NULO-998861 format. One record per residue (C-alpha): residue number from 1; residue in one letter; x negated, y, z negated. Coordinates in nm, 4 decimals, always signed. Example, Ala and Ser with C-alpha at 12.3 -4.5 7.8 and 13.67 -1.06 7.14 Angstrom:
% NULO-998861
rec k:1 | r:A | xx:-1.2300 | yy:-0.4500 | zz:-0.7800
rec k:2 | r:S | xx:-1.3670 | yy:-0.1060 | zz:-0.7140
This chain:
% NULO-998861
rec k:1 | r:M | xx:-18.1084 | yy:+10.9949 | zz:-8.7938
rec k:2 | r:S | xx:-18.4716 | yy:+10.8900 | zz:-8.8724
rec k:3 | r:D | xx:-18.6713 | yy:+10.9976 | zz:-9.1672
rec k:4 | r:E | xx:-18.9425 | yy:+11.1140 | zz:-8.9297
rec k:5 | r:Q | xx:-19.0795 | yy:+11.4573 | zz:-8.9836
rec k:6 | r:I | xx:-18.9921 | yy:+11.6670 | zz:-8.6578
rec k:7 | r:P | xx:-19.2609 | yy:+11.9336 | zz:-8.5821
rec k:8 | r:E | xx:-19.0913 | yy:+12.2858 | zz:-8.6394
rec k:9 | r:D | xx:-19.2256 | yy:+12.4001 | zz:-8.2818
rec k:10 | r:D | xx:-19.0056 | yy:+12.1330 | zz:-8.1271
rec k:11 | r:I | xx:-18.6961 | yy:+12.2317 | zz:-8.2911
rec k:12 | r:P | xx:-18.4881 | yy:+12.4879 | zz:-8.0611
rec k:13 | r:E | xx:-18.4548 | yy:+12.8388 | zz:-8.2273
rec k:14 | r:V | xx:-18.0950 | yy:+12.9332 | zz:-8.2984
rec k:15 | r:E | xx:-17.9832 | yy:+13.2310 | zz:-8.5189
rec k:16 | r:I | xx:-17.6742 | yy:+13.2757 | zz:-8.7059
rec k:17 | r:R | xx:-17.5589 | yy:+13.6485 | zz:-8.7056
rec k:18 | r:I | xx:-17.3112 | yy:+13.7659 | zz:-8.9685
rec k:19 | r:E | xx:-17.1773 | yy:+14.1475 | zz:-8.9114
rec k:20 | r:P | xx:-16.9556 | yy:+14.2401 | zz:-9.1915
rec k:21 | r:D | xx:-16.6321 | yy:+14.4233 | zz:-9.1251
rec k:22 | r:D | xx:-16.7278 | yy:+14.7521 | zz:-9.2990
rec k:23 | r:E | xx:-16.3729 | yy:+14.8900 | zz:-9.2643
rec k:24 | r:K | xx:-16.2149 | yy:+14.5656 | zz:-9.4188
rec k:25 | r:L | xx:-16.4791 | yy:+14.5625 | zz:-9.7007
rec k:26 | r:A | xx:-16.4135 | yy:+14.9331 | zz:-9.7793
rec k:27 | r:G | xx:-16.0456 | yy:+14.8637 | zz:-9.7909
rec k:28 | r:L | xx:-16.1216 | yy:+14.5972 | zz:-10.0334
rec k:29 | r:G | xx:-16.3225 | yy:+14.8213 | zz:-10.2499
rec k:30 | r:V | xx:-16.6428 | yy:+14.5985 | zz:-10.1767
rec k:31 | r:T | xx:-16.9948 | yy:+14.7749 | zz:-10.1110
rec k:32 | r:P | xx:-17.2208 | yy:+14.6340 | zz:-9.8520
rec k:33 | r:E | xx:-17.4502 | yy:+14.5463 | zz:-10.1301
rec k:34 | r:E | xx:-17.2152 | yy:+14.3571 | zz:-10.3351
rec k:35 | r:F | xx:-17.0892 | yy:+14.1610 | zz:-10.0023
rec k:36 | r:D | xx:-17.4579 | yy:+14.0808 | zz:-9.9215
rec k:37 | r:A | xx:-17.5279 | yy:+13.9435 | zz:-10.2800
rec k:38 | r:Q | xx:-17.1923 | yy:+13.7288 | zz:-10.2596
rec k:39 | r:L | xx:-17.2713 | yy:+13.6213 | zz:-9.9186
rec k:40 | r:E | xx:-17.6241 | yy:+13.4924 | zz:-10.0133
rec k:41 | r:I | xx:-17.4661 | yy:+13.2766 | zz:-10.3031
rec k:42 | r:A | xx:-17.1986 | yy:+13.1519 | zz:-10.0562
rec k:43 | r:I | xx:-17.4644 | yy:+13.0356 | zz:-9.7925
rec k:44 | r:D | xx:-17.6721 | yy:+12.8836 | zz:-10.0767
rec k:45 | r:D | xx:-17.3507 | yy:+12.6763 | zz:-10.1840
rec k:46 | r:Y | xx:-17.2998 | yy:+12.6019 | zz:-9.8235
rec k:47 | r:H | xx:-17.6289 | yy:+12.4708 | zz:-9.7561
rec k:48 | r:D | xx:-17.6061 | yy:+12.2596 | zz:-10.0759
rec k:49 | r:L | xx:-17.2979 | yy:+12.1104 | zz:-9.9228
rec k:50 | r:L | xx:-17.4511 | yy:+12.0254 | zz:-9.6024
rec k:51 | r:E | xx:-17.7275 | yy:+11.8714 | zz:-9.7807
rec k:52 | r:T | xx:-17.5102 | yy:+11.6337 | zz:-9.9903
rec k:53 | r:C | xx:-17.2030 | yy:+11.5690 | zz:-9.7484
rec k:54 | r:D | xx:-17.2408 | yy:+11.2438 | zz:-9.5371
rec k:55 | r:D | xx:-16.9420 | yy:+11.2904 | zz:-9.3358
rec k:56 | r:E | xx:-16.9844 | yy:+11.5913 | zz:-9.0671
rec k:57 | r:E | xx:-16.5929 | yy:+11.5619 | zz:-9.0430
rec k:58 | r:E | xx:-16.5493 | yy:+11.6737 | zz:-9.3818
rec k:59 | r:T | xx:-16.8034 | yy:+11.9623 | zz:-9.3600
rec k:60 | r:P | xx:-16.6399 | yy:+12.2916 | zz:-9.2974
rec k:61 | r:G | xx:-16.7703 | yy:+12.5278 | zz:-9.0395
rec k:62 | r:I | xx:-16.9651 | yy:+12.8236 | zz:-9.1076
rec k:63 | r:E | xx:-16.6600 | yy:+13.0546 | zz:-9.0552
rec k:64 | r:D | xx:-16.4802 | yy:+12.8786 | zz:-9.3290
rec k:65 | r:I | xx:-16.7506 | yy:+12.9426 | zz:-9.5920
rec k:66 | r:Q | xx:-16.5694 | yy:+13.0798 | zz:-9.8860
rec k:67 | r:I | xx:-16.7167 | yy:+13.4062 | zz:-10.0357
rec k:68 | r:E | xx:-16.6072 | yy:+13.5462 | zz:-10.3715
rec k:69 | r:L | xx:-16.5447 | yy:+13.9208 | zz:-10.4019
rec k:70 | r:Q | xx:-16.4166 | yy:+14.0814 | zz:-10.7079
rec k:71 | r:G | xx:-16.2615 | yy:+13.7791 | zz:-10.8412
rec k:72 | r:Q | xx:-16.0767 | yy:+13.6855 | zz:-10.4812
rec k:73 | r:V | xx:-16.1803 | yy:+13.4236 | zz:-10.2839
rec k:74 | r:Y | xx:-16.1903 | yy:+13.4992 | zz:-9.8861
rec k:75 | r:R | xx:-16.2954 | yy:+13.3028 | zz:-9.5850
rec k:76 | r:L | xx:-16.6101 | yy:+13.4330 | zz:-9.4322
rec k:77 | r:A | xx:-16.4595 | yy:+13.4797 | zz:-9.0715
rec k:78 | r:D | xx:-16.1807 | yy:+13.7092 | zz:-9.2364
rec k:79 | r:L | xx:-16.4496 | yy:+13.9449 | zz:-9.3464
rec k:80 | r:A | xx:-16.7146 | yy:+13.9541 | zz:-9.0926
rec k:81 | r:T | xx:-16.7893 | yy:+13.8544 | zz:-8.7111
rec k:82 | r:I | xx:-17.0216 | yy:+13.5642 | zz:-8.6917
rec k:83 | r:S | xx:-17.2110 | yy:+13.4827 | zz:-8.3896
rec k:84 | r:I | xx:-17.4634 | yy:+13.2183 | zz:-8.2882
rec k:85 | r:V | xx:-17.7432 | yy:+13.3137 | zz:-8.0547
rec k:86 | r:G | xx:-18.0490 | yy:+13.1246 | zz:-7.8924
rec k:87 | r:D | xx:-18.0774 | yy:+12.8116 | zz:-7.6972
rec k:88 | r:L | xx:-17.7704 | yy:+12.6198 | zz:-7.7909
rec k:89 | r:D | xx:-17.7979 | yy:+12.3852 | zz:-7.5023
rec k:90 | r:S | xx:-18.1400 | yy:+12.2580 | zz:-7.6173
rec k:91 | r:L | xx:-18.0101 | yy:+12.2377 | zz:-7.9563
rec k:92 | r:E | xx:-17.7340 | yy:+12.0170 | zz:-7.8440
rec k:93 | r:E | xx:-17.9841 | yy:+11.8312 | zz:-7.6565
rec k:94 | r:F | xx:-18.2123 | yy:+11.7925 | zz:-7.9612
rec k:95 | r:E | xx:-17.9350 | yy:+11.6884 | zz:-8.1936
rec k:96 | r:D | xx:-17.8394 | yy:+11.4186 | zz:-7.9204
rec k:97 | r:D | xx:-18.1875 | yy:+11.2839 | zz:-7.8990
rec k:98 | r:D | xx:-18.2126 | yy:+11.2821 | zz:-8.3016
rec k:99 | r:E | xx:-17.9012 | yy:+11.0580 | zz:-8.3354
rec k:100 | r:E | xx:-18.0521 | yy:+10.7932 | zz:-8.1062
């Protein structure tokens, strides 16, 4: 990957959607606000990991983000539905071009 700045308009738009499982969270006694606050912390930690990890093979997928709620650690995919929407084909092409 080069150190060249890529214009933001050239990067394909992809959105990650995280829909909490309200029933599961209620069963754990977790409010939507508590989940949102802890999710923000977990995503910040994940972003930091992505910034510092040199080996993609060692980087967990977003579904494996660990989120701490009321002293317990959970896997994000066990508490929410995660979907990725947008132009994924263009993103893959963009990443392939960026590696050359």
